DONUVO-588847 format. One record per residue (C-alpha): residue in three letters; x, y negated, z. Coordinates in steps of 0.05 Angstrom, whole numbers, plus 5000, padded with zeros to 4 digits. Example, Ala and Ser with C-alpha at 12.3 -4.5 7.8 and 13.67 -1.06 7.14 Angstrom:
REM DONUVO-588847
res ALA; px 5246; py 5090; pz 5156 $
res SER; px 5273; py 5021; pz 5143 $
END
This chain:
REM DONUVO-588847
res MET; px 1905; py 2480; pz 2706 $
res LYS; px 1909; py 2468; pz 2631 $
res GLN; px 1939; py 2537; pz 2623 $
res LEU; px 1881; py 2567; pz 2661 $
res LEU; px 1832; py 2532; pz 2615 $
res LYS; px 1870; py 2558; pz 2554 $
res ILE; px 1871; py 2630; pz 2580 $
res LEU; px 1798; py 2631; pz 2600 $
res ALA; px 1776; py 2601; pz 2534 $
res ALA; px 1809; py 2659; pz 2498 $
res PHE; px 1782; py 2706; pz 2551 $
res ILE; px 1712; py 2698; pz 2522 $
res LEU; px 1732; py 2726; pz 2455 $
res SER; px 1719; py 2795; pz 2483 $
res PHE; px 1660; py 2813; pz 2439 $
res PHE; px 1608; py 2866; pz 2454 $
res ILE; px 1603; py 2918; pz 2398 $
res LEU; px 1549; py 2970; pz 2392 $
res PHE; px 1573; py 3034; pz 2358 $
res ASP; px 1505; py 3067; pz 2354 $
res ILE; px 1507; py 3071; pz 2278 $
res TYR; px 1462; py 3124; pz 2250 $
res ALA; px 1456; py 3153; pz 2181 $
res ALA; px 1430; py 3093; pz 2144 $
res GLU; px 1364; py 3099; pz 2106 $
res ASN; px 1385; py 3051; pz 2051 $
res GLU; px 1449; py 3043; pz 2012 $
res PHE; px 1459; py 2970; pz 2030 $
res LEU; px 1458; py 2985; pz 2104 $
res SER; px 1505; py 3044; pz 2096 $
res LYS; px 1555; py 3004; pz 2056 $
res GLY; px 1548; py 2944; pz 2101 $
res LEU; px 1565; py 2985; pz 2162 $
res SER; px 1623; py 3017; pz 2126 $
res TYR; px 1652; py 2950; pz 2107 $
res TYR; px 1640; py 2926; pz 2178 $
res GLN; px 1682; py 2981; pz 2208 $
res LYS; px 1737; py 2964; pz 2159 $
res ASN; px 1735; py 2892; pz 2184 $
res GLU; px 1714; py 2868; pz 2115 $
res PHE; px 1662; py 2822; pz 2143 $
res GLU; px 1645; py 2781; pz 2081 $
res LEU; px 1627; py 2844; pz 2043 $
res ALA; px 1591; py 2871; pz 2104 $
res SER; px 1548; py 2809; pz 2111 $
res ALA; px 1530; py 2809; pz 2037 $
res HIS; px 1506; py 2881; pz 2040 $
res LEU; px 1471; py 2873; pz 2107 $
res GLU; px 1433; py 2812; pz 2080 $
res GLU; px 1405; py 2858; pz 2026 $
res ALA; px 1391; py 2912; pz 2077 $
res LYS; px 1351; py 2861; pz 2117 $
res LYS; px 1305; py 2851; pz 2057 $
res LEU; px 1290; py 2926; pz 2056 $
res GLU; px 1286; py 2936; pz 2131 $
res PRO; px 1265; py 2869; pz 2162 $
res ARG; px 1248; py 2901; pz 2228 $
res ASN; px 1312; py 2942; pz 2238 $
res PRO; px 1350; py 2913; pz 2299 $
res ARG; px 1415; py 2944; pz 2277 $
res VAL; px 1415; py 2903; pz 2213 $
res TYR; px 1408; py 2839; pz 2253 $
res PHE; px 1460; py 2861; pz 2304 $
res TYR; px 1515; py 2878; pz 2255 $
res LEU; px 1498; py 2819; pz 2210 $
res GLY; px 1505; py 2774; pz 2271 $
res ASN; px 1571; py 2807; pz 2288 $
res SER; px 1596; py 2798; pz 2217 $
res TYR; px 1580; py 2724; pz 2217 $
res TYR; px 1611; py 2717; pz 2285 $
res GLN; px 1676; py 2747; pz 2260 $
res MET; px 1676; py 2698; pz 2203 $
res ASN; px 1664; py 2641; pz 2253 $
res GLU; px 1597; py 2625; pz 2223 $
res LEU; px 1566; py 2617; pz 2291 $
res ASP; px 1500; py 2586; pz 2270 $
res SER; px 1485; py 2645; pz 2223 $
res ALA; px 1505; py 2693; pz 2278 $
res ILE; px 1458; py 2660; pz 2327 $
res VAL; px 1400; py 2663; pz 2277 $
res ASN; px 1408; py 2738; pz 2268 $
res PHE; px 1420; py 2755; pz 2341 $
res THR; px 1358; py 2715; pz 2360 $
res ALA; px 1316; py 2748; pz 2306 $
res GLY; px 1340; py 2816; pz 2328 $
res LEU; px 1312; py 2805; pz 2397 $
res ASP; px 1242; py 2813; pz 2368 $
res TYR; px 1256; py 2885; pz 2348 $
res ALA; px 1309; py 2910; pz 2396 $
res GLY; px 1293; py 2961; pz 2450 $
res ASN; px 1355; py 2941; pz 2490 $
res LYS; px 1360; py 2866; pz 2485 $
res GLY; px 1421; py 2862; pz 2530 $
res PRO; px 1476; py 2865; pz 2477 $
res PHE; px 1440; py 2813; pz 2434 $
res PHE; px 1438; py 2765; pz 2493 $
res PHE; px 1511; py 2780; pz 2509 $
res ASN; px 1533; py 2762; pz 2439 $
res LEU; px 1489; py 2700; pz 2439 $
res GLY; px 1526; py 2680; pz 2502 $
res ASN; px 1592; py 2688; pz 2465 $
res CYS; px 1567; py 2646; pz 2407 $
res TYR; px 1543; py 2589; pz 2450 $
res PHE; px 1607; py 2591; pz 2490 $
res LEU; px 1648; py 2580; pz 2428 $
res LYS; px 1601; py 2523; pz 2409 $
res GLU; px 1618; py 2495; pz 2479 $
res ASN; px 1546; py 2498; pz 2502 $
res PHE; px 1567; py 2528; pz 2568 $
res LYS; px 1501; py 2518; pz 2603 $
res PHE; px 1462; py 2557; pz 2551 $
res SER; px 1519; py 2607; pz 2546 $
res SER; px 1514; py 2624; pz 2620 $
res ASP; px 1438; py 2630; pz 2613 $
res MET; px 1447; py 2681; pz 2557 $
res TYR; px 1495; py 2723; pz 2600 $
res SER; px 1444; py 2722; pz 2656 $
res GLN; px 1392; py 2749; pz 2608 $
res ALA; px 1441; py 2802; pz 2583 $
res ILE; px 1451; py 2830; pz 2653 $
res LEU; px 1377; py 2826; pz 2667 $
res HIS; px 1360; py 2869; pz 2606 $
res ASP; px 1420; py 2915; pz 2613 $
res PRO; px 1447; py 2920; pz 2685 $
res LEU; px 1508; py 2958; pz 2660 $
res LEU; px 1534; py 2900; pz 2619 $
res PHE; px 1582; py 2881; pz 2675 $
res ASP; px 1624; py 2838; pz 2628 $
res SER; px 1566; py 2789; pz 2629 $
res TYR; px 1588; py 2769; pz 2700 $
res LEU; px 1659; py 2759; pz 2676 $
res ASN; px 1640; py 2716; pz 2616 $
res ALA; px 1588; py 2677; pz 2655 $
res GLY; px 1643; py 2660; pz 2704 $
res ASN; px 1684; py 2634; pz 2646 $
res ALA; px 1626; py 2591; pz 2623 $
res TYR; px 1617; py 2562; pz 2692 $
res TYR; px 1691; py 2549; pz 2696 $
res ARG; px 1690; py 2510; pz 2631 $
res SER; px 1632; py 2469; pz 2657 $
res GLY; px 1672; py 2454; pz 2721 $
res ASP; px 1627; py 2493; pz 2769 $
res TYR; px 1680; py 2531; pz 2809 $
res VAL; px 1630; py 2556; pz 2860 $
res LYS; px 1589; py 2593; pz 2809 $
res THR; px 1652; py 2616; pz 2774 $
res ILE; px 1675; py 2650; pz 2838 $
res THR; px 1607; py 2680; pz 2849 $
res GLN; px 1605; py 2711; pz 2780 $
res TRP; px 1676; py 2737; pz 2782 $
res GLU; px 1665; py 2767; pz 2851 $
res MET; px 1603; py 2802; pz 2825 $
res TYR; px 1644; py 2829; pz 2767 $
res LEU; px 1697; py 2857; pz 2815 $
res GLU; px 1642; py 2888; pz 2857 $
res LYS; px 1611; py 2923; pz 2797 $
res LYS; px 1678; py 2942; pz 2765 $
res ALA; px 1722; py 2955; pz 2825 $
res ASP; px 1763; py 3004; pz 2782 $
res THR; px 1782; py 2951; pz 2732 $
res PRO; px 1858; py 2950; pz 2723 $
res GLN; px 1855; py 2874; pz 2725 $
res TYR; px 1824; py 2872; pz 2794 $
res LYS; px 1884; py 2838; pz 2827 $
res SER; px 1893; py 2787; pz 2771 $
res ILE; px 1821; py 2764; pz 2776 $
res GLU; px 1826; py 2765; pz 2852 $
res LYS; px 1886; py 2718; pz 2847 $
res ALA; px 1848; py 2672; pz 2800 $
res ILE; px 1791; py 2670; pz 2850 $
res ALA; px 1839; py 2653; pz 2906 $
res TYR; px 1868; py 2597; pz 2865 $
res LEU; px 1799; py 2567; pz 2852 $
res ARG; px 1782; py 2573; pz 2926 $
res GLU; px 1845; py 2534; pz 2942 $
res GLU; px 1826; py 2482; pz 2891 $
res LEU; px 1757; py 2474; pz 2923 $
res GLU; px 1788; py 2468; pz 2992 $
res ARG; px 1840; py 2418; pz 2968 $
res THR; px 1786; py 2375; pz 2936 $
res ALA; px 1744; py 2377; pz 3000 $
res ALA; px 1806; py 2359; pz 3040 $
res GLU; px 1822; py 2300; pz 2995 $
res GLU; px 1751; py 2275; pz 3001 $
res SER; px 1756; py 2278; pz 3077 $
res GLY; px 1823; py 2244; pz 3076 $
res ILE; px 1863; py 2305; pz 3097 $
res ASP; px 1929; py 2318; pz 3062 $
res ARG; px 1929; py 2391; pz 3039 $
res ASP; px 1968; py 2431; pz 2987 $
res THR; px 1937; py 2486; pz 2945 $
res GLY; px 1976; py 2540; pz 2981 $
res LEU; px 1994; py 2573; pz 2915 $
res ASP; px 2063; py 2561; pz 2885 $
res ALA; px 2077; py 2554; pz 2811 $
res ASP; px 2109; py 2623; pz 2805 $
res LEU; px 2048; py 2658; pz 2834 $
res LEU; px 2001; py 2620; pz 2789 $
res SER; px 2044; py 2636; pz 2729 $
res ASP; px 2038; py 2710; pz 2747 $
res VAL; px 1963; py 2704; pz 2750 $
res MET; px 1961; py 2672; pz 2681 $
res GLU; px 2004; py 2728; pz 2652 $
res ASP; px 1958; py 2780; pz 2681 $
res LEU; px 1897; py 2745; pz 2653 $
res GLU; px 1928; py 2741; pz 2584 $
res GLY; px 1939; py 2816; pz 2586 $
res LEU; px 1867; py 2825; pz 2607 $
res ILE; px 1843; py 2788; pz 2545 $
res ASN; px 1876; py 2837; pz 2498 $
res ARG; px 1854; py 2899; pz 2536 $
res THR; px 1783; py 2875; pz 2539 $
res GLU; px 1780; py 2863; pz 2465 $
res ASN; px 1807; py 2932; pz 2450 $
res LEU; px 1762; py 2966; pz 2501 $
res LEU; px 1699; py 2938; pz 2470 $
res GLU; px 1717; py 2958; pz 2400 $
res THR; px 1740; py 3030; pz 2408 $
res SER; px 1705; py 3081; pz 2364 $
res GLU; px 1745; py 3130; pz 2323 $
res LYS; px 1684; py 3170; pz 2302 $
res PRO; px 1661; py 3164; pz 2229 $
res ILE; px 1593; py 3132; pz 2218 $
res ASP; px 1557; py 3197; pz 2205 $
res ASP; px 1581; py 3227; pz 2271 $
res LEU; px 1549; py 3173; pz 2315 $
res SER; px 1480; py 3183; pz 2344 $
res SER; px 1430; py 3127; pz 2356 $
res GLU; px 1438; py 3134; pz 2431 $
res GLU; px 1513; py 3124; pz 2432 $
res ILE; px 1537; py 3057; pz 2457 $
res GLU; px 1611; py 3045; pz 2469 $
res ARG; px 1634; py 2985; pz 2507 $
END
C-alpha cells in the first residue's frame, strides 16, 4: 500500500504544457519563451515577469510564468500566475489543470480535485484530469471516487497503452474496499491479489509516469513555427 502511495504521488508530476507559442510581440516574452524551452526556468521567469509588465492581459505570459515557477517548485508563485491568467484565457482548462497539480503537491487534495473538475468542464478533451483527480481522491483516502475517476479515464482513453495497468490498480482498490467491508461485517476475507501481481501493477504504473511526462512535453518545432491554435498534450 505504501508503494502504491509513492507511485501515485509521483504520478501527478505529469504536467500539462501548452505549446501554442506565437511570434512574441515583445523581446522579454520572446526571450522568456526561449529560455523556457531550454529548461532554464529562472531566466525564463525573470524575462516573463518583465513581459507581464508590458502585456498584463496576455494569458500566455501568465501560463508560462506559472509553469516556470512550478518547475522551480515555487508553487505559491505558480498559483498566483495561473489564477491571474484565468481572467484573460479563452481556454481556461489548462490553467485549472495546472492549478490542480500545484494544489496536489501542496497536499490540498480536496481543492486539487476541484481544480481538475473545472479543467475537464472547460476543456472536455483534458482526459488526464480524470487520471489526476483519481490520484487526488486516492491520497485523500476516497477509493470510491478514485475508482470512478480512473474508470472515466479508461473510458475516454481506451487506447492508452497503460490500460491494463490502471485496470489492475482499480481491481486492487475494489478488493481493498471489499476486504474493509468484510472486516466490518466480521467476515474473514483476503484481498484476492497476491504480492507478485501487485508488484507487476506498480511496475506498470511507474512506467506510466515517465511516458505521461514525456507525452505532455513533446514539441520539436522551433518557437516561430508554432501557431496560436496548436496545443500539444
